[in-house]
N, C-alpha and C positions, 0 to 999 in steps of 0.2 A: 757667510762671514768668510770677507775675504784674504789669509795670512801668505803674507812675501818673505822672501829671502834675499837681505842684502848685507853687504860683508864689512857697512856702519851706516852708522844712527844719520837721518839729517837732522840739518843745525837747527828746523824750524819746526822739528820731533815741541811740542809743547807738552806732552804726554808717557812720563819714562821711565817703564820697569828697568830694575838690578834683580835676577837672581839671586841669591847667594843658598851654600851648602850649610846646612847646623857649625856653629860654634864657629865661622869666618866670616864673622859680621869683622869684624877686626883689620879684614884684607880690603876690604876697600880701599878703590884707589880714583882718580878725578876729579873732575872743581868740586861735584858735589859732594866729597867724602866725610867734611867734618859734620854737615848736616847732617846726612845720611845715619849715619854713625849715633848722630843724638836722636833721628828720631829713633833709632831700634830703640836704643835704650829708654825711651820717654814710653815704647810701646811694648816693651820685653820679648822682641823681636830678637830672636835667637836663630832663624832658618830654618826649621823643622815646617817641613812640607803644608806646604797649604797654608802658612804661616801671610800673613799682610801690612805691613806699617805700611804708613802714607806722611807726606811731612808738602812744603809749596816750597819750589828757593826763586825771588826773585831774577829775572834779566832786564833791565832797564823797566819799563813800565809795563814787562809783561808778565806772566808768573811763566813756570813747571808748575807740572806738578807731576813727583816722583814717587815711587812708589820700590817697597824691598819685597821679594815674592822669596819666600822659601820653599827651596827644592831639598831638602831634609840630607839623605846620606848621596842623595845622586843617583839612587837608582831607579832604573825608567817609569816605574809609579810613583816614585817621587815626585820625576820630573813630570808626569801626567798630574799628579794634584796641585804641583805651581801650575802649573798651566790653567789649569781650571779656576785653582781661586782665582788669578788673576780678570777669567774672563769672569767672575762670579760677580768680583768686586767693580766692575763699569760696567759690564753688561749693561743697564740701566740707570747713567751714572751720569748720563748728557756727555759721556767725550767720543764721541766719534772714530778714535784711533787713537792707537797707542805704540813704543815702540819699546820692542827689551831688546835689552845692551847685552850677550851673552861675549863681549869681544875682549873681555876682561877675565873671563874667565877658560879655566880649562877645557868646557863643555867642546863636544866633538858633534860630528852629524849624529850621530844616535840620539845624542842628551839634545842635542835642541830642537828636532820632528818628534820624539816623546812629548819636551814641551807644549807644543804647537798645536799636537794629538789630544792634549788632555784640553786646553782652549778651547779646538775645535767643540771637543762632547762633549763639553755643558755649555755651548751657545745651545742646543733645543730648547723649545719653549712651543707649549700650544699657544695661541691667543687665540682661537679662531671663533670662540665663545663670548668673546669678552667684551661688549658693547661699551661701555663705560668708561674703558682706563687709563686711569690720568695718568696726563705728558709723562710725567716722571719716571712713573712705569713703567711709558714703554724702550724697548731697548733703542738701545742708541749707541750701541759697536758697533760700528761697519767691517774695520780694516788693524790687523796687526805686524806689524811690522820686526823679525828679527832678523835681529845683527848677529852676525858668528862669524869668525875666522873662518870656516865652511860656504862664508858665501850666497847663489845661488842655490837653492835645495829644491827646487819649484817639481823639479821631473823626480825626484826619489818622495818627493812629498804627494804627487795623485794618487799612488797607491796606497798610504794613511789615510788622505782624503774619501778617497772612495769606502775604506771602511767606515769609517766617521760616515758618513752619509749610510753604507747598510745600518748600523746601528740608531739614526738617528728614523730610517723608515721604520723598524720594533717604536720603534718610545711613541711614534705618532699612531700606529696600529693598535698601540697595545691601549692611549690612554686614550682614544675618540670612544666615543658615547653611545650604546647597545645601539640606537632609535640612528643612526648614523653609519657604525662600522656591524656586518651582518654579513652572511655567509656571500652574498653575491657581491654586496661592493666591500669583500678583502678580495674579491678575482678583481675587480674596477680596478683596485691601487695599488696592482700590481703587476698591471697590464705595461706600465713602462720601460722591464726588465724586458719586453722585448728589446726597446734599441739599444739597450745594450751587448744585443745577438743570443741572450735567453729564449727558449723553445717552451711554447707555455701550451700544458693540456685540460679540457674545463670536463670534468664527467659530472653530469645533470643524473637528479634522481631516477629519470627515469635509465640513463647506462647503469646507474649504481643498483638499479633493483637486479635489471637484468647478469648482472655480472655476480651475486647475489649475495649483494654486503648489507646485510639483512643488521647484522650488529648498528653499524654509523647511522643505517635507514631509522633505526629503533630508536637509538636517541633523537632522532630530527621531528617525527611525526608528532610531535605535539604544538608544533612551531606554522605561525602561517610563509615560515622565512623557510624558503626553502634551501635542502642543503646544495652543496657543493664539494666536490674531488678536485683540486689544484697540483698542476702540476708541473714545477719551473725545469727547465734542463741545459744545464751548460756545458757546450763540450768542449773544450779549452784543453783533452789531455789527447792522449793517443787514439787514431778511431778503433772502433772496435773493443779496446778495455774495459772493463767494468766499474762502471762507476761507484762513487761511493752516493748513498744513496741520505738522506737526513728526512728526517719522519717527523710531523709535527701536529701538534693534540690544536684544533683550531673552535673551539666552543664559544665564542663571540658573544655569547649570555647563558650562565647559568643558573638558572632560579630553582635546581636540583633536582626538577621534574615535578611524577610522582608526592616522591620522598621530598620536599619543600625543605628547602631553606632557612633557618631562623631569618628574619625579615631587615633584622638592624646588623648591616655590613653590606647586608643582597648586593646594593651599587659595586661595589669594588668587582664582583662574578661579570663583568667587562674584560677584563684582565684574563680571563679563565680559556684566552684562545694566546697567551703571551710565545706558547713551543711555535704558533705557527706562525707569530710573530717574528720570534726568535730563527725561525730557519727562510720565511721568507728576505729574513735583511742578512740574514750569510748568504742567500745566493746571489746580493746587489753587492754585495762587497765584493765579491766573491769574482762577478765579471764586469766588475767595476775596477777591479786591480786586474784584469786579464789573466786566471789565473792558470797555469799551468796543467789541468789536474778536471776528468769527465765526474762532474758534481747533480746532482737530481735531490732536488727539495718537494720532496711532496705535502702539504695538508691536509688534512680532509677538515670540511667547516659548515657545523652546523650550532643552531642554536634551538636548547631545553628547557622546555618549556611543559605549563602540566596541563592544560585543555581536556577537552572531552575526545580526541585521539590521541594522546597521550599515552607510551610506554609505563604503563602496572608496571608491581611488583609481585612478581611471580610468571611474567611472560617468560616464556624459550625462544629465545633467538635464532638463526643459523647465520654464520660468519661464512668471507666470502670463503675461507679455509674449510670450511663443511663441519666444523667445531661449532658444536653447541652450545650454549650457553644460557643457564638461570639468569636474571634480573632479579635477583632479592633487594636492589634499593637503587632507584635509577636517579643516582646524585652519584655513584662509581659509576659516569658516564664515560669520563677519557676514556677510560680503557677499551668502553667499547665501539669510539670513536678509532682511534689509534689498531685496533688487530685487524681492523677490514682495511684501514692504509696501509699496512706493513706485509699484506697477503699480498693486495696489491703492485706495491712496489714491488718487491719480487717479481711473481708474476712479468710483471712489465721489462724492466732493469738489470733480473738478475745479475745482483749486486753483490761487492767480494766486502761489504761492510755497509750497515745499518748502525744509525744515532738517531735515537726519538726524544724529543726534549718535549716535557706537557706539561704544566701547575698542576698536580693531580693527584694530588692526597696533603689535606691538613695535617698526617701522620709525620711529615718530612716539615712543616715546619716547628710542631713541636722538636723536632730531636735537634735539626741546623738553625733553626733560626731563621738570622737571613743573612749570613757568612758566606754558606755555603749551597753548592747541593748538590742534591745526591748521584750519585752516583752506583746507577749496579750490570754486570757485563759479564759473560761468556766468553771474555774471550783476554786474557792476560794482560796482551799485547798490548790491546788496543785500549784498553784503560788503561796503562801506562801513557803511551799517547793520549788520551787524553787527562791526567793527569799535570802530564806535562808542559798540554795546550795552556791548561786552567791557570798554572803558575805564569805562566809567562802573560796569560792576557790579564786577570787579575778576575778572569772569572771563573773564580775557584770550585771546584768541586771535592766531596769526600764519601770514598767505599764505602757500601752496606753488599750486604751476603746474601750470593744468593745457595738456594740447596732443595735437593728433593723433596725436605722431612717436613717444608715448609707449600708443597704442597697437597696436602692430605687438607689445609685448614680454607684450601676452595674447591675440592672434587665434591659437585651435585648430585644427591641422589638419587635424579631423576633425568641428567644429562648430564654433556661431559666434564663442563664447567660448571661456578657459580662466578657472578661477577664481585662476589666482595664477601671477604671472611667474616674474622672478630676485630675484636677492637685489635685485640695488640699488632703487633710486627703489622698495620697498616698498609706502612709503603713496600713494606717486602712484599708480601701477597699479592698487589698490584703487581708487582716488577713482575712476579711468577706466573702472574695469569696474562700478562703480553710475550713472556717468553714460550709459553708453547704456539706459538703464531710467529717464531722465528724455525726460517729452514733447514736443515742440519750445513754443515758446514759454515755457514756465517755467522760471520762476527758483531757481531750486533751490543751496541753499547746502551741500555734507558737512563737521563736525567731524566729525574723528574726537580723542579725549577721554580712548584709550590712557591718556598721563600725568597725566588731572586727575582722575578718577574717586576716586579710594583715593593717602592719602599716609602715608607712613610718619616724617613726623617731624610735630606743629603746626602748623597755618599763623597765619595773621593772626586769621581767624573758624571755626577747628575746629579739636578733639583731633585727633591720629594719627588717620587710620582713612578713614570716606569722607567727604567732602570737601562733596558737593551741587551740583557741579560741574555748570554747566550751566541752573537752575532762577534763579538771575537773571538770566544773560544773556538768555533767553530772554522772558523778563516783560521786560525792560527794551526788546527790541526789540519786543512788541510795546506796550507804554506808547510808545512816542517818537516810532514809525513807521507804525501799524496802527491805534490809537482813533480813532473820529471824534469 
């Protein structure tokens, strides 16, 4: 989708949208004011964020399609929701272009850019495998032209657009079927990041074995798809300055292994790489807008399958850190992937901050549903920064406790640690497991995004399916706190 910014709507525009704040329908002006007010009354449109009302005006023999788009109280999130609603309304409508008229409002540059951001975010969709899509269901909208007193905002828009592109990459990775997206093909999908200046490093099975990554390799050993570890490094900050490292769980399909999941709903385990997808998208966003920070994304990529060579409940594996793990449940595999990825990231980059993201526990979905990601942190300052970035970006977080009191729940009688505790406090014991692999002095946060990577209903800026959660959160964290 092409989004353009101008000072005035062109006379030839035949699809025009008018953003309206909540309660300000009566302030509409211009030649179509009376018609728009009538349309609003008929549709009970009051300007709520994301609401749309529509009518038609005749201009000689031609008809102009007029839309009212609610932007609520005018907050950033309301404006994004308004832009997204416009795209959703027109995406398959047959219209190829729409002009958005902000000229009669008090909108500033930030308002216009937020509206444009929502419009672009909502435009993502995956039609690759739909061979019989009806013409009326095919996307038609190609151009959005936004007119405002700010005029041409294309230079500033480039940074916003780069972040939206990062979100779209994550959505695509999360939505792809598991026979298409697996560890090797995930790596291939990220090769284009090199064109943005990102340095890529890929470890194969032989290299990971030499490094002692017994936990990650144990998860992968039941699959014919070989595992990979992918590091994506963006050097935009001061030379030699320790990077911020993002680590993502990349289980490209999770059967549960020998501890097999129930059949119903197992198809959805294609998105168990949502953490890795978010990290890849965040690196694309950060590099795309040329952030002045050193940032590394590390993703551990495996497929968890139950063949004759699969890891068994009761196996003991040795992690890269040297700690041993008793594997009591092969469906608690994400933490095994992450602990080796975290250990490697610390050895390779000596980071000052680590944030890991994972669709880790069903217990998190029970706790928070699909409204917040869960956060655990060993550093209050980092936790506060993440909470603020979550509120600002819309990728919201809720903090959970860490405490030595929970450690006894994952102590093993025959190894250093077991990979699963009792049913209670399941998300907390998973975080306590990961904490044991974080070096002293490293500020660390674990984000359990099990309820956020995929939604079964439309959200504010996305259609049902892959949400792209985490990209804007991580990008905002870097923009607000780590750019020089």
